[in-house]
N, C-alpha and C positions, 0 to 999 in steps of 0.2 A: 598368452600371446606376447612378444616382444615388442618393445618400443618401436623398433624399426619396421614390424609389421604395422603397428598401429598407424604410424607416419606414411606408410604406403597406400594402406587404404584410405584414410582422410584425402591423401593427395589425388586418387582415384575417384574419391565422391566428389571432389570440388571439380573434376572435369566433365561430370555428369550435366548435361544441360535439361533440368528436370521441366521446364517449362516449355520447350519446343518439342517435347516429346521425342527427342534423338537419342536412339537407343545405342549408340556407338560411343566408346571412348575416344577422345580425340588421340591424337599422337603421344604415347605415353612411354618415355625413357626411349624415343627414338624408334619405337615398332609400332605398326597398326594393330587395333585392337578392336576386335569386333564385339568382345562381351560388354552386355548392358547391364549385368547383375554385379555389384558389389557387396562386400561384406554387410551383414545387417547394421551393425554399429556404425560404419562409415555413411551406410546410408539414410540411417534414421539422424546422425549429425548433420549431414547435409540438408534433410528435409527442415530442420529445426534453424539451420542458420539461414534458410531460405523464407522462414516465417511459414511454413506448410502445417506446421505442428502447435497446437495450441497448449502452452506450458504454464497457463494459470492455474493457481491451487488455492485451497482454502483450507487452513488449519482447523478454524471456526465452524466446520460444517458440522450441525447437530449440537452444537456448543450450548449448555445449559448454564445458567446463571442465576443464584438466589441472592435477594438482599433483606437480611432479616435484622434482629436486635443486635445479636453478635456483632456482624461485619459493620453494622452502623457504630458500635462501639469502638472497633478497631480502626474506624476510618477517620475518626476525629471530628467529623462532623455529622448532624443529623439529615437523614434521608428518608423518604417514606418506602416500604416495604415494597419489593418488586420480585417477581419471578418469570424467566422468558427463556426461550431456546432460540437459538441465532438460524435464521433459514436464507441468509443473503452473505455475501462474501464481503468483508469491510475493506478488503483492498490492501491495507498494510497494518501492520502491528510490530510491536519491538519483541525481541527474542529475548528469553532470559533465562537464568539459570534454575535447575530442576525445583531446588529449595525454595524459590521466591514466595510462591503462592500455591496454596492447596488445590486450586483448579486452574492452572496453566496447562491448556492442551499442547500435545504432543503431535509433531508431524514429521514424518522422516528424520526421526532422530533429533529434532530439534524443539524446544520447548518456547511457547509463545505467551506472552503478558496475560495476565486475567484480566476481565473487565471489573473494573473498581468502581466504575460509574456509570449506570446506564443512559440511553438516550431517554430525554422527556420528564427524567423523573424530579420531583420537587426535592430541593434542598436548603439547608440553612433555616428550617423553620419558615419559609416565605413562600410566596408564588411562583418563584424563580423556577423555571424548568431547565433543564440541561439540554445545551443545543447541539449535543453529540455523545460519545463515547469515549471514556477515559481507560487506557491501558497502564497499569501501575508497574514499574520496573524497579523501584527503590535503588536504582543505579545508574548514574547518569551517563555512564559509557555504554549503554546497551544500543546496539544499532537498531535502526526500524528497517524492516524487511518488505518489499513489494512483492505483493501476490499476483500482479498484473500487469500487462504493457502499457506504460506511460510516458508521459512528457512534462517536464516541471514547466510550469508558467510563469511562475514567481517564486523569489525568496525574498521574504521582508524581514526586517527586524524591528522590535519594539512596536509590536501592534496592541496599544493597550494592555489589559489582562492578559492577552495571548501570547506576548513575548514573541520569540523569533518563529515565522509561520511560513509552510511552503503552499503553494496551490498548485494542484497537478492534473492533468488531463487524461482520462482512460482513452487509450488509444484503440480500443476495439468495441466499447460499449460507451453509449451517452451518459457519461457521468463525469462530475469533477470532484475532487477531494482537496478538504481543508487540515492540513496537518500543524498542530501548535504545540506550543512551549519547547520547541527544538533548542538543544542546546547550543550555547555559545560557540561558535566554530563548528557547529555540528552539521552543516549542510554538506552533504557529500555528494549531491548532484545539482548542479546550477541550472539558471534558468536556459531553456531550450535544450536541455539534455533529454535523450529517451533513453529507457531503461526496460530490462524483461523481468520476468517474475524471477525470485528467488536473490534479486540487487539488493544491496542497501542504498538506502536513500537520505538517510540522515542519522543522528544521533537523539535518543531520547533525552530531555532536559526539565527544565524546571524556571525556564524564564518567562517574565511577565508578572511575578508575583511571589508571595512566599508558599510555594506548592512545593508538595511531594514530587519526586522524579516521574514522570508520566508522559504520554502520548495523549493529547485531545484530538479526536478524530470526527471530522463531519462529511457527508456525502452530500451531492446533490444531483438530481436526476434532471440532465440538460444535453441536449446536441449543440453545445456550446461550440461557437465559430469563431474563426479567426477575428472576428469583430468584437467578440466578447472578450478573447485575449487582449487586444488592443485596448479596451475600454479598462479592464483590470490593471495593466502596465501603466495607462496613463493615470490612474489613480493610485498608484503607490503611495504618493506624498501623504495620503489620508490616513490617518492612524485609528480610523475606526472600521473594524471588520466589516460591517453591513454595508458602508458607504462603498469599499473599492470592490465588494463584490455584486453591488448591485442588486438586480432582480434574480440572481442567483440564490439569493436567500430566501427566496417564496419556494424553491424548488428543492427544500432541504428534506432528507429522509433519514430514518434509523438505518445507521450503518450497519446493524444486525437483521433488519427487514427492511429491503427497499421498496415495500409496500405500503409502510406506513409513514404518513405524512403530517404531522402535528404544527408545521408551519411556527416551530419554536424559535423565538429569536433572542 
């Protein structure tokens, strides 16, 4: 199919009024046209633009991870052993090169970062429990990809040990996401911007401390309203993550299993 043909098909698709059920193309190139059928490529493209198709995806579906003695030794800090399989969509993760890790999932030709620290695990030989999951990239320039339809609620710099963070609202499900350690100048989407699955929202970094390059991700199950968004925005001067998130912290779940809530703080 030539580029000219593709352009013509897309133009016809744009003229279809899908929502009113009109099966007539409006005046196209000066001639009346009663054809309601367009080429499948143009038809599908039109549906996607109108939001009629769900394009969310999950590279971590069925993803299994295991933390044992060898992985603890390579991670440079002690963690308790843990093995599990992902049952939920984490919503975001950095893309990586194939050779970065041995357990990087592949989806549609793209490799995504391995989980380098799971939710709720004890670390550093203390009672501290990890409040999210970490996706290691080893490279500061790796983009963080969205798997969902979302809206950026806030971009905040220098939030204690979390460095630069983003707060994102899921537009289709009652969920809010917390992305931390974003690289300096790494916000690719700004407050109020909406985006679709497959788009780059930020760059993974190591801000907030002497960390390896990674994304720290937290998920909150909540039907958050504009009121909660306003409260988060009003509290941006607070540098404590739990302060500006307010009651959302009590709705935190495992990003890989949204049925598990241990209220880790």
